[in-house]
RODO-2510 file (C-alpha; in nm, 4 decimals, decimal comma):
residues 485
     n   res          X          Y          Z
     1     m   -10,4070    11,2960   -12,4979
     2     k   -10,4729    11,1992   -12,8580
     3     k   -10,5552    10,8421   -12,7627
     4     v   -10,8083    10,9487   -12,5039
     5     w   -10,9862    11,1993   -12,7273
     6     g   -10,9893    10,9566   -13,0117
     7     m   -11,1750    10,7051   -12,7934
     8     i   -11,4136    10,9710   -12,6734
     9     f   -11,5201    11,1184   -13,0068
    10     g   -11,4395    10,8181   -13,2272
    11     r   -11,4474    10,8579   -13,5995
    12     f   -11,5606    11,2170   -13,6304
    13     l   -11,2741    11,3969   -13,4522
    14     p   -10,9559    11,3371   -13,6523
    15     a   -10,6197    11,3538   -13,4778
    16     a   -10,5426    11,6945   -13,6244
    17     a   -10,8223    11,8476   -13,4181
    18     i   -10,7421    11,6758   -13,0905
    19     l   -10,5208    11,9516   -12,9490
    20     l   -10,7894    12,2106   -13,0041
    21     l   -11,0543    12,0573   -12,7872
    22     a   -10,8583    11,7936   -12,5984
    23     g   -10,5215    11,9291   -12,5170
    24     c   -10,6778    11,9904   -12,1810
    25     m   -10,7641    11,6235   -12,1331
    26     l   -10,5496    11,4002   -11,9195
    27     s   -10,4348    11,0750   -12,0741
    28     g   -10,5915    10,7976   -11,8763
    29     g   -10,7075    11,0686   -11,6387
    30     d   -10,3584    11,0560   -11,4815
    31     t   -10,1115    11,2547   -11,6909
    32     f   -10,0206    11,4957   -11,4158
    33     y   -10,0840    11,2608   -11,1241
    34     g    -9,7443    11,1885   -10,9907
    35     s    -9,5662    11,3881   -11,2621
    36     a    -9,4841    11,6838   -11,0408
    37     q    -9,3573    11,6783   -10,6885
    38     v    -9,5615    11,8644   -10,4315
    39     g    -9,3732    11,9455   -10,1155
    40     g    -9,4707    12,1265    -9,8004
    41     g    -9,3838    12,4518    -9,6306
    42     g    -9,3410    12,8031    -9,7696
    43     e    -8,9870    12,7336    -9,8839
    44     d    -9,1216    12,4804   -10,1350
    45     f    -9,3601    12,7328   -10,2973
    46     p    -9,2711    12,6719   -10,6646
    47     n    -9,3721    12,3050   -10,6389
    48     t    -9,6934    12,4049   -10,4650
    49     v    -9,8255    12,5662   -10,7800
    50     n    -9,6230    12,3734   -11,0359
    51     r    -9,8990    12,1188   -11,0861
    52     l   -10,1592    12,3897   -11,1458
    53     g    -9,9198    12,5615   -11,3855
    54     k    -9,8837    12,2483   -11,5938
    55     i   -10,2508    12,1950   -11,6089
    56     a   -10,3217    12,5567   -11,7072
    57     a   -10,0509    12,5351   -11,9715
    58     a   -10,2103    12,2249   -12,1181
    59     d   -10,5508    12,4003   -12,1202
    60     v   -10,4101    12,7039   -12,2983
    61     n   -10,2171    12,4850   -12,5415
    62     s   -10,5534    12,3306   -12,6418
    63     a   -10,6289    12,6761   -12,7928
    64     a   -10,2737    12,7355   -12,9183
    65     d   -10,3423    12,4774   -13,1898
    66     w   -10,6697    12,6466   -13,2807
    67     k   -10,5703    12,6503   -13,6464
    68     q   -10,6314    12,2710   -13,6476
    69     v   -11,0029    12,3292   -13,5994
    70     q   -11,0449    12,3547   -13,9747
    71     n   -10,9902    11,9764   -13,9764
    72     l   -11,2563    11,9073   -13,7119
    73     e   -11,5454    11,7102   -13,8541
    74     l   -11,8868    11,6930   -13,6936
    75     p   -12,0493    11,3489   -13,7015
    76     e   -12,2229    11,2340   -14,0124
    77     i   -12,5976    11,2853   -14,0324
    78     p   -12,7667    10,9456   -14,0819
    79     a   -12,9286    10,9003   -14,4201
    80     i   -13,3070    10,9370   -14,4118
    81     r   -13,5262    10,7810   -14,6835
    82     l   -13,8817    10,8337   -14,5639
    83     d   -14,0327    10,7030   -14,8847
    84     s   -13,8536    10,3695   -14,8395
    85     l   -13,9755    10,3455   -14,4819
    86     r   -14,3347    10,4523   -14,5395
    87     v   -14,6143    10,2390   -14,3978
    88     d   -14,8963    10,2146   -14,6489
    89     p   -15,2199    10,3127   -14,4688
    90     p   -15,4995    10,0608   -14,4955
    91     l   -15,8176    10,1520   -14,6851
    92     f   -16,0726    10,2177   -14,4128
    93     k   -16,3626    10,2920   -14,6423
    94     q   -16,3322     9,9422   -14,7807
    95     a   -16,3369     9,7930   -14,4369
    96     a   -16,6201    10,0179   -14,3190
    97     s   -16,8529     9,9234   -14,6026
    98     g   -16,7871     9,5503   -14,5577
    99     l   -16,6313     9,5106   -14,9007
   100     g   -16,3355     9,2839   -14,9735
   101     k   -16,2993     8,9119   -14,9922
   102     i   -16,4449     8,7381   -14,6858
   103     a   -16,2617     8,4131   -14,6484
   104     a   -16,4611     8,1050   -14,5663
   105     s   -16,1985     7,9690   -14,3336
   106     e   -16,1027     7,9609   -13,9665
   107     e   -15,8968     8,2723   -14,0213
   108     c   -16,1995     8,4949   -14,0753
   109     l   -16,5593     8,5189   -13,9660
   110     p   -16,8246     8,7297   -14,1410
   111     a   -16,8513     9,0908   -14,0249
   112     f   -17,0768     9,1514   -13,7271
   113     w   -17,2008     9,4459   -13,5211
   114     t   -17,1809     9,4743   -13,1443
   115     w   -17,2872     9,7423   -12,9035
   116     d   -17,2500     9,7880   -12,5312
   117     i   -17,5449     9,9645   -12,3659
   118     t   -17,3221    10,1576   -12,1265
   119     e   -17,0897    10,2693   -12,3995
   120     l   -17,3780    10,3573   -12,6226
   121     l   -17,5386    10,5775   -12,3565
   122     r   -17,2104    10,7458   -12,2647
   123     q   -17,0327    10,7787   -12,5960
   124     r   -17,3018    10,6723   -12,8472
   125     r   -17,0544    10,4425   -13,0123
   126     i   -17,1273    10,1160   -13,1984
   127     r   -16,8597     9,8690   -13,2931
   128     k   -16,8200     9,6643   -13,6099
   129     i   -16,5720     9,3781   -13,6411
   130     t   -16,4620     9,2580   -13,9854
   131     c   -16,2081     9,0186   -14,1302
   132     s   -16,0988     8,9747   -14,4853
   133     a   -15,8292     8,7606   -14,6525
   134     d   -15,6764     8,6941   -14,9907
   135     s   -15,3516     8,5412   -15,1166
   136     v   -15,1517     8,8392   -14,9898
   137     a   -15,2712     8,9085   -14,6370
   138     v   -15,5208     8,8513   -14,3640
   139     r   -15,6807     9,1686   -14,2275
   140     r   -15,8841     9,2196   -13,9106
   141     d   -16,0598     9,5497   -13,8294
   142     t   -16,2511     9,6897   -13,5373
   143     l   -16,4363    10,0013   -13,6483
   144     f   -16,6097    10,2496   -13,4171
   145     y   -16,9079    10,4577   -13,5277
   146     y   -17,0843    10,7481   -13,3649
   147     y   -17,4625    10,6928   -13,3648
   148     a   -17,6565    11,0172   -13,3906
   149     g   -18,0063    10,8785   -13,4164
   150     g   -18,2794    10,7943   -13,1557
   151     d   -18,3902    10,4362   -13,1186
   152     l   -18,1537    10,1712   -13,2418
   153     p   -18,2467    10,0517   -13,5929
   154     a   -18,2459     9,6841   -13,6739
   155     t   -17,9102     9,5279   -13,7315
   156     q   -17,9845     9,4584   -14,0986
   157     e   -18,0370     9,8280   -14,1471
   158     f   -17,6876     9,8948   -14,0143
   159     e   -17,5551     9,6406   -14,2604
   160     a   -17,7448     9,7914   -14,5534
   161     k   -17,6800    10,1613   -14,5063
   162     p   -17,4607    10,2416   -14,2034
   163     d   -17,3762    10,5932   -14,3309
   164     s   -17,7442    10,6893   -14,2852
   165     f   -17,7191    10,6357   -13,9138
   166     m   -17,3551    10,6756   -13,8138
   167     s   -17,0168    10,8377   -13,8865
   168     l   -16,6883    10,6527   -13,8616
   169     v   -16,4804    10,7964   -13,5711
   170     g   -16,2229    10,5243   -13,4943
   171     s   -16,0594    10,2131   -13,6200
   172     n   -15,7872     9,9733   -13,5175
   173     g   -15,6711     9,6446   -13,6629
   174     s   -15,3916     9,4443   -13,8164
   175     i   -15,2763     9,3067   -14,1464
   176     t   -15,0693     8,9883   -14,1496
   177     y   -14,8845     8,9419   -14,4732
   178     t   -14,8752     8,5865   -14,5906
   179     g   -14,5232     8,4360   -14,6144
   180     q   -14,3472     8,7628   -14,5405
   181     d   -14,2959     8,7534   -14,1588
   182     k   -14,4561     9,0971   -14,1559
   183     v   -14,7433     9,2382   -13,9540
   184     q   -14,8880     9,5874   -13,9697
   185     y   -15,0938     9,7316   -13,6849
   186     y   -15,2877    10,0581   -13,7052
   187     r   -15,5059    10,2863   -13,5004
   188     c   -15,6899    10,5752   -13,6472
   189     s   -15,9283    10,8131   -13,4756
   190     n   -16,1333    11,1308   -13,4960
   191     l   -15,9862    11,4272   -13,3028
   192     d   -16,2675    11,6801   -13,3432
   193     t   -16,6499    11,6953   -13,3361
   194     l   -16,7034    11,6673   -13,7065
   195     g   -16,6736    11,2950   -13,7470
   196     g   -16,4397    11,1210   -13,9878
   197     l   -16,0813    11,0124   -13,9257
   198     d   -15,8012    11,2672   -13,9016
   199     y   -15,5262    11,0894   -13,7152
   200     g   -15,3398    10,7669   -13,8014
   201     d   -15,0857    10,5685   -13,5999
   202     f   -14,9253    10,2820   -13,7921
   203     v   -14,6822    10,0168   -13,6644
   204     t   -14,5101     9,7616   -13,8863
   205     v   -14,3214     9,4674   -13,7398
   206     q   -14,0780     9,2999   -13,9810
   207     y   -13,9019     8,9883   -13,8617
   208     g   -13,5524     8,9061   -13,9875
   209     a   -13,4244     8,5769   -14,1240
   210     g   -13,4850     8,2978   -13,8799
   211     r   -13,6819     8,5466   -13,6659
   212     q   -13,3654     8,6371   -13,4698
   213     t   -13,4319     9,0097   -13,5002
   214     a   -13,7361     9,2275   -13,5401
   215     t   -13,7757     9,5804   -13,6792
   216     f   -14,0561     9,8076   -13,5591
   217     q   -14,1555    10,1099   -13,7652
   218     r   -14,4088    10,3582   -13,6349
   219     y   -14,5751    10,6520   -13,8024
   220     e   -14,8052    10,9188   -13,6711
   221     i   -14,9966    11,1245   -13,9256
   222     y   -15,2333    11,4104   -13,8534
   223     g   -15,4452    11,6080   -14,0925
   224     p   -15,7966    11,6928   -14,2066
   225     d   -16,0385    11,4151   -14,2693
   226     g   -15,8687    11,1461   -14,4758
   227     a   -15,5338    11,3238   -14,5047
   228     y   -15,3479    11,0292   -14,3552
   229     l   -15,4852    10,8087   -14,6383
   230     d   -15,2865    11,0165   -14,8889
   231     p   -14,9561    10,8428   -14,9732
   232     k   -14,7953    11,1889   -14,9929
   233     a   -14,9179    11,3012   -14,6507
   234     a   -14,6310    11,4235   -14,4321
   235     p   -14,6034    11,2454   -14,0960
   236     e   -14,5598    11,4230   -13,7630
   237     e   -14,3519    11,1470   -13,6040
   238     f   -14,1564    10,8483   -13,7128
   239     e   -13,9962    10,5865   -13,4879
   240     y   -13,7725    10,2917   -13,5809
   241     t   -13,6542    10,0160   -13,3453
   242     r   -13,4426     9,7115   -13,4140
   243     v   -13,4243     9,4426   -13,1461
   244     n   -13,2560     9,1023   -13,1194
   245     a   -13,4148     8,7707   -13,0166
   246     a   -13,3708     8,8507   -12,6500
   247     g   -13,5608     9,1775   -12,6941
   248     d   -13,2520     9,4013   -12,6431
   249     t   -13,2511     9,7225   -12,8422
   250     l   -12,9826     9,7205   -13,1061
   251     e   -13,0836    10,0515   -13,2646
   252     w   -13,3557    10,3100   -13,2072
   253     k   -13,4239    10,6363   -13,3807
   254     r   -13,7092    10,8840   -13,3846
   255     m   -13,7858    11,1941   -13,5821
   256     r   -14,0485    11,4505   -13,4755
   257     d   -14,2013    11,7652   -13,6120
   258     a   -14,0268    12,0638   -13,4427
   259     d   -14,1968    12,3724   -13,5808
   260     g   -14,5526    12,2920   -13,4642
   261     d   -14,7203    12,2480   -13,8019
   262     r   -14,7735    11,8720   -13,7399
   263     k   -14,5793    11,7836   -14,0552
   264     f   -14,2227    11,6868   -14,1324
   265     w   -14,2358    11,9026   -14,4428
   266     g   -14,4759    12,1520   -14,5954
   267     a   -14,5741    12,2419   -14,9486
   268     a   -14,2148    12,3467   -15,0310
   269     g   -14,0815    12,0012   -14,9227
   270     t   -13,8979    12,1398   -14,6171
   271     g   -13,9567    12,1503   -14,2444
   272     l   -13,7944    12,1626   -13,9045
   273     v   -13,7529    11,8345   -13,7138
   274     t   -13,5728    11,6849   -13,4149
   275     f   -13,3852    11,3623   -13,4695
   276     e   -13,2805    11,1160   -13,1922
   277     r   -13,0750    10,8011   -13,2265
   278     l   -12,9652    10,5310   -12,9771
   279     v   -12,7366    10,2530   -13,0929
   280     s   -12,5362     9,9777   -12,9191
   281     e   -12,1849     9,9065   -13,0421
   282     p   -12,1874    10,1628   -13,3272
   283     d   -11,9960    10,0846   -13,6429
   284     n   -11,6415    10,2179   -13,6633
   285     e   -11,6340    10,2948   -13,2912
   286     p   -11,4874     9,9888   -13,1180
   287     a   -11,4261    10,1797   -12,7959
   288     t   -11,7943    10,2787   -12,7627
   289     a   -12,0502    10,0462   -12,6017
   290     r   -12,3474    10,2753   -12,6471
   291     l   -12,4161    10,5974   -12,8354
   292     a   -12,7053    10,8405   -12,7979
   293     l   -12,7517    11,1584   -13,0007
   294     v   -13,0073    11,4343   -13,0429
   295     m   -13,0136    11,7074   -13,3040
   296     k   -13,2450    11,9627   -13,4509
   297     a   -13,2345    11,9811   -13,8254
   298     r   -13,3849    12,1261   -14,1398
   299     l   -13,5429    11,8410   -14,3399
   300     t   -13,5625    11,8545   -14,7172
   301     h   -13,7924    11,5907   -14,8614
   302     d   -13,7020    11,4661   -15,2080
   303     a   -13,8752    11,1473   -15,3246
   304     v   -13,6388    11,1157   -15,6213
   305     n   -13,2958    11,1904   -15,4794
   306     g   -13,3642    11,1027   -15,1157
   307     d   -13,4283    11,3126   -14,8081
   308     n   -13,1538    11,5018   -14,6190
   309     l   -13,1096    11,6803   -14,2894
   310     k   -12,9149    12,0025   -14,2279
   311     r   -12,7959    12,0215   -13,8679
   312     m   -12,9282    12,3150   -13,6592
   313     y   -12,7704    12,1935   -13,3309
   314     y   -12,6218    11,8670   -13,2098
   315     k   -12,5369    11,6813   -12,8908
   316     d   -12,4362    11,3257   -12,8049
   317     a   -12,3393    11,0996   -12,5181
   318     r   -12,1240    10,7862   -12,5231
   319     v   -12,0721    10,5052   -12,2770
   320     l   -11,7149    10,3773   -12,3378
   321     r   -11,5916    10,0281   -12,2779
   322     n   -11,3251    10,1639   -12,0338
   323     g   -11,6004    10,2745   -11,7954
   324     r   -11,6085    10,6413   -11,8866
   325     v   -11,9052    10,8433   -12,0067
   326     t   -11,8569    11,1364   -12,2445
   327     g   -12,0737    11,4110   -12,3823
   328     f   -12,0302    11,6496   -12,6733
   329     s   -12,2519    11,9322   -12,7977
   330     f   -12,2493    12,2117   -13,0543
   331     f   -12,5206    12,4702   -12,9764
   332     g   -12,5993    12,8267   -13,0714
   333     t   -12,6096    13,0698   -12,7829
   334     a   -12,9577    13,2091   -12,8725
   335     s   -13,2549    13,0884   -12,6635
   336     d   -13,3496    12,8259   -12,9214
   337     s   -12,9916    12,6939   -12,9430
   338     v   -12,9952    12,6987   -13,3263
   339     l   -12,6627    12,7481   -13,5075
   340     r   -12,6860    13,0554   -13,7238
   341     a   -12,4340    13,2088   -13,9606
   342     m   -12,2239    13,4892   -13,8067
   343     d   -12,3758    13,4220   -13,4618
   344     t   -12,2009    13,2858   -13,1511
   345     a   -12,2025    12,9218   -13,0503
   346     a   -12,0550    12,6925   -12,7858
   347     v   -11,8810    12,3551   -12,8251
   348     t   -11,9037    12,1613   -12,4978
   349     s   -11,7281    11,8419   -12,4000
   350     d   -11,7808    11,6455   -12,0765
   351     t   -11,6262    11,3296   -11,9328
   352     v   -11,7181    11,1333   -11,6249
   353     f   -11,4154    10,9098   -11,5649
   354     a   -11,4112    10,5545   -11,4414
   355     a   -11,3575    10,4695   -11,0741
   356     t   -11,0059    10,3496   -11,1541
   357     d   -10,9023    10,6945   -11,2884
   358     s   -10,7557    10,9497   -11,0563
   359     m   -10,9470    11,2170   -11,2457
   360     k   -11,3153    11,2367   -11,1616
   361     t   -11,4769    11,4797   -11,4146
   362     f   -11,3895    11,7111   -11,7006
   363     h   -11,6056    11,9937   -11,8375
   364     g   -11,4937    12,2239   -12,1203
   365     v   -11,6865    12,5002   -12,3026
   366     y   -11,5371    12,6676   -12,6165
   367     t   -11,7144    12,9818   -12,7371
   368     l   -11,7015    13,0398   -13,1121
   369     k   -11,7916    13,3135   -13,3592
   370     l   -11,9519    13,1297   -13,6428
   371     g   -11,8756    13,1916   -14,0079
   372     a   -12,1036    13,1733   -14,3081
   373     d   -12,1608    12,7992   -14,2723
   374     p   -12,2042    12,6644   -13,9170
   375     d   -12,0975    12,3160   -14,0207
   376     s   -11,7744    12,4375   -14,1747
   377     m   -11,5437    12,4645   -13,8766
   378     s   -11,2726    12,6334   -14,0789
   379     t   -11,4847    12,9492   -14,1043
   380     h   -11,5224    13,0022   -13,7268
   381     s   -11,3159    13,2016   -13,4772
   382     l   -11,2348    13,1332   -13,1124
   383     l   -11,3773    13,3786   -12,8577
   384     g   -11,2557    13,1999   -12,5446
   385     f   -11,2981    12,8860   -12,3339
   386     g   -11,3458    12,7622   -11,9795
   387     i   -11,2323    12,4264   -11,8416
   388     d   -11,3257    12,2667   -11,5068
   389     k   -11,1642    11,9468   -11,3746
   390     a   -11,2012    11,7418   -11,0600
   391     w   -10,9883    11,4593   -10,9168
   392     r   -11,0852    11,1859   -10,6770
   393     r   -10,7236    11,1139   -10,5788
   394     g   -10,3993    11,3061   -10,5638
   395     p   -10,3006    11,6344   -10,3990
   396     l   -10,4998    11,8574   -10,6375
   397     r   -10,8765    11,8030   -10,6160
   398     s   -11,0139    12,0680   -10,8551
   399     s   -10,8998    12,3234   -11,1078
   400     v   -11,0698    12,5934   -11,3200
   401     t   -10,9104    12,7607   -11,6202
   402     s   -11,0542    13,0288   -11,8438
   403     f   -10,8978    13,2063   -12,1407
   404     k   -11,0040    13,5045   -12,3475
   405     p   -10,7914    13,6037   -12,6466
   406     a   -10,7202    13,9707   -12,7133
   407     k   -10,9295    13,9426   -13,0341
   408     p   -11,1191    13,6577   -13,1982
   409     v   -10,8837    13,3963   -13,3330
   410     p   -10,9500    13,2597   -13,6848
   411     s   -10,9219    12,8873   -13,7217
   412     n   -10,6118    12,9180   -13,9385
   413     q   -10,4216    13,1247   -13,6802
   414     s   -10,2211    12,9965   -13,3840
   415     g   -10,0090    13,2943   -13,2756
   416     f   -10,2176    13,4983   -13,0363
   417     s   -10,2229    13,6455   -12,6907
   418     g   -10,4848    13,6922   -12,4240
   419     v   -10,5873    13,6890   -12,0606
   420     m   -10,6200    13,3716   -11,8588
   421     t   -10,7322    13,2945   -11,5055
   422     s   -10,6923    12,9727   -11,3154
   423     a   -10,7803    12,8439   -10,9668
   424     g   -10,7099    12,5232   -10,7822
   425     a   -10,8062    12,3570   -10,4546
   426     y   -10,5867    12,0959   -10,2863
   427     a   -10,6755    11,8073   -10,0623
   428     n   -10,4713    11,9516    -9,7734
   429     g   -10,6745    12,2763    -9,7742
   430     d   -10,4325    12,4849    -9,9802
   431     s   -10,5805    12,6956   -10,2592
   432     v   -10,4520    12,9126   -10,5413
   433     f   -10,5929    13,1785   -10,7745
   434     t   -10,3987    13,3252   -11,0663
   435     t   -10,4629    13,5861   -11,3316
   436     g   -10,2341    13,7058   -11,6070
   437     t   -10,1446    13,6959   -11,9734
   438     i   -10,0163    13,4433   -12,2275
   439     d    -9,8357    13,4899   -12,5552
   440     s    -9,6107    13,2878   -12,7811
   441     t    -9,3259    13,2935   -12,5290
   442     g    -9,4950    13,1882   -12,2077
   443     i    -9,7421    13,2651   -11,9307
   444     e    -9,7051    13,5510   -11,6849
   445     l    -9,9319    13,5248   -11,3870
   446     e    -9,9974    13,6841   -11,0516
   447     y   -10,0612    13,4179   -10,7883
   448     r   -10,2577    13,4597   -10,4702
   449     g   -10,3241    13,1691   -10,2470
   450     v   -10,3274    13,0019    -9,9063
   451     k   -10,0558    12,7480    -9,8217
   452     s   -10,0451    12,5766    -9,4834
   453     g   -10,2881    12,8338    -9,3538
   454     k   -10,0660    13,1259    -9,4680
   455     e   -10,1668    13,3701    -9,7342
   456     e    -9,9195    13,4384   -10,0104
   457     a    -9,8910    13,6558   -10,3197
   458     f    -9,6317    13,6190   -10,5992
   459     k    -9,5696    13,6960   -10,9583
   460     l    -9,4713    13,3950   -11,1675
   461     l    -9,3392    13,3287   -11,5127
   462     y    -9,4057    12,9887   -11,6779
   463     d    -9,2846    12,8519   -12,0019
   464     l    -9,5318    12,7042   -12,2437
   465     n    -9,4853    12,3649   -12,0754
   466     g    -9,6051    12,4962   -11,7450
   467     n    -9,2671    12,5014   -11,5744
   468     v    -9,1783    12,7915   -11,3472
   469     v    -8,9098    13,0172   -11,4952
   470     g    -8,6806    13,1923   -11,2448
   471     s    -8,7876    13,2691   -10,8905
   472     p    -9,1274    13,3889   -10,7649
   473     v    -9,1408    13,7649   -10,7048
   474     p    -9,3278    13,8480   -10,3881
   475     v    -9,6147    14,0972   -10,4190
   476     t    -9,6525    14,3366   -10,1287
   477     r   -10,0028    14,4072   -10,0122
   478     g   -10,1374    14,6878    -9,7970
   479     s   -10,3730    14,4690    -9,5889
   480     a   -10,4413    14,1031    -9,5344
   481     k   -10,7022    13,9616    -9,7639
   482     r   -10,7964    13,5991    -9,7922
   483     a   -10,7339    13,4600   -10,1388
   484     r   -11,0205    13,3523   -10,3546
   485     p   -11,0407    12,9715   -10,3419
***
């Protein structure tokens, strides 16, 4: 079991925490496949439910080591340094007024105006194309103006005093940095009826050594007129992509504003964001071929000490090299899923097994009472769990186990009692449903089921390994009632 969970959750679930959330997992998907004989006929009743008993015992044992949860570590939050990733916005006023060094070379032509009659009648837009160059970079701009006048003035009047006739409402262009293998693209536009630019979208492409890899950085900045020109303006969205020479994505991450103010952070230097990451062959996880994660976080922006994220909720998915796909999440139970101190939350784990495994799927949900710090697992208590499993081969095809302790169980406590239910469906049509109690000595259950078309009801006692202790005690019933599958 430890080996499997270690592959699933990699570096951020140490072995000490495995029994808490993974004691219910089946090593290789096959731990109980072939480990218990399943016979036929009413006389072989103990073996009919023995497999289900072992599985239920393993599920409950996953909570019996609840005290180990204090060692559970959530994955590290990637370091964010927005200042080091910033894309310097180009100076549009310089481009708009035709200033700058105009290179007398094939790289650049003098600025010129163009207009399309259809576009002018429909949108009243006029276009200006400029190019400038120096020893650092070559820059090309296409600027769009809104013309508010009547008859078109002479071109030379545009050149002399464009602000008298028009307002700048859009711009796009590129800057190619000489000798740096770096190109910046930008698109800025007006979003209201007042004129002026209030939105900027910047993309920088940086090629690696030998041009074997390329990094794309993309910023979106909104704000009042000219806000995106301010180096301290907070972006609404940031995206980073690293690709190899074949164009395959090696890493991708994106951060977005999450509280609707169109900024990562406000005047106090904090804000709510969502963060996404997709990476192939993540470091320190040799068993993982691909990792994807999403989290909501509180961002604190600090230009001196670096930015940081405080997790509000988290989920990830992994494609493993052995063919399995896993999922893990840590969500609050409120409608916004945010983890809040002293509230309830759910840890969820899912596995879709490979075709070579006898097990098909695993789904587990562990309900927690959070302590003062949601990220500190040692402060939480267990409120219960539910586990669903399905097999593609073997006599047992599905099982469901749920457990509710008599009272919340602190993470440093392992001795507890509670109520558990379990159900199983077999390939031959048999079914079982049990309900009962568990404590430090064993599991006492009442079983009701259908075997070979015959309804049965027994009381059973299991040890903590899931083995039947003694003989089943028949339960008399007043009238026939089909067991719950």
